C-alpha positions, 0 to 999 in steps of 0.5 A: 539528458542526465541533468534533466533526469537528475532535476526530475528526481530532485523535484520528485523527492520534495514535490508539493509539500501539501501532498501528505500521505494517509495516517495509519493506526494499528488496530488491536485484536479485540471486540466489540469496541475498536481499540488502538494501543489498548485505548478505545476509539471514539469517533464522535469525540476528542482527537478521534473526531478531529481525525474523521473531520479532517479526512476525506475517507476513514477506512477500517480493516484488520490492518488498522484504521486509515485516515486519508488526507482531506485533499485526496479524492474519494472514488465512486466505489462500485462492486465489490463494495456495498454501501448505505447512506450514513451520517453523524448521529445521536448515538456516537460512533463513526456514523449512523445509518438506517440499520444501526451505528458504525463502530459505536463508542465504548460508553454507558449506552451499553454493548452494540446491538445486532439482528442478523437479518439487519446486516448488509453487504454480507457483514458477519462476525465469526468469533463466538465471544464478540461482545454484542447483544442480540435484539430482534427488534433492532438493526445491525451495529458495525463492530470490530469483529466485522473487520477483524474477521474474514477480510472485512473492510469498512470505508466511510467517505462523505455521507456513505458507508461502504463494506467489502471483503477484501482479504486475499484467498488463503492460497494466494496470500501464502503464494504472495508471501513466498514470492516476497521472501524469494525476491528479497533473497534475490535482491540480497544476492544481487547487491552482495554480488555487485559489492563483491564485484563477482561475475556470476550467472545472476549478475549477467542475466542467468537462469536464476534471474529468469526465475526471479523475473517470472516470480515478479511478473506472477505477482501482478495478476495475483494482486489485480485479480479479480477486482483490479484497483477497485479495492483502493478507495481514493483516486491518489492510491489507485493512481499510485498502485496502477503506476507501480504495476506499469513500472513493474511491467516496463522493467519486465519488458526491458529485461526481455529486451536486455537478455535477447539483445545480449547485454553484458551490464547488470540486467534490469532486475533490481527495480523490478524486485523493488516494484514487486515488493511495493505491489505486494505491500500495497495489496496486503495493506490496501493503501499507498502508505505501508511500513515498507515504503522508506526501504523501497524508496531507498532502493529505487533512489539508489538505482536511479543515482547509480544510473545517472552516474553510469559511464554508459548513460547514453543508452536509451534504456538508461534514459527511459528507466531514469525517467520512469524512476523519477516518476515513481519517486515523485509518486512515492514522495507525494502519496506513500511516504508517511513520515515527516518530509525531513526524513526524506533527506536521510533516505536520499543521503543513504541512497547516495552513500549506497550508490557510491559503494556500487559505482565504486566497484 
């Protein structure tokens, strides 16, 4: 069984090199033109046009510009998304609809035009100086402030342009951030406690572990309500997000089983914390690819290797969780690792070294 799970993990690490994750470009807080690194984005020419042509979807929100790989599958987006047909036009930009241009190029054509009555899907700019020009005879050009303000989110897939407000409510956002800080602190304590070989309540399923698990479980509904996975625009990202939520639910259930069965080994909290951080990152970035994925991949891989080298490998919990780890690592390597594949070697070598330290104690 151990060799089978190890094989599954190795397959997951380098599963199908054709599966590349999305490209992400940080967006500057500037209007009306989209700018990345102080350079204007021109979707109709040069490298920017190539990125659009080579992507299944292009998504723009306050987190950045996301280009989804061409072999990923766009979803049939329904509520809360609003949509209009949109195709390449003569005025440049991402595309041109019946109402106006989406993200017009910074060019000699002049500033973007707008007529509030021509906006669709609830688009609006909340900043006073947005660089646009009012034209009551025109429609509505989609500009940077439509996505930088109030949780605006634009996706261009095929010949359709979609818009929704995808930001978390302020109270939920701060609650999620506080949970993230708390569970990171819990993970740090558990790791230090393990390395120091100290017997403590947290290492044996004490009340602090219960609070950590409760905080992790609370993140799932906060991330899913009210739209579930509908905010993810590709099938691959929705699958990844759903899998991480199911993974977190599995480990929460196993913690209950472990606690009430009177287990004396480490409670299954490490992986639940890692899954919770992945859920939070995916929900905040609305993407499978986030800046925190290499660290989370390292954490999950470390725990998987510790289990495979454990003296108590024969238990059904270890067998089940090792398979779950293998599946999640496969999805991480395939869909959420945004760096060159060779960096995976460094991540898993570091995981092996960390597992050496943990098993050695």
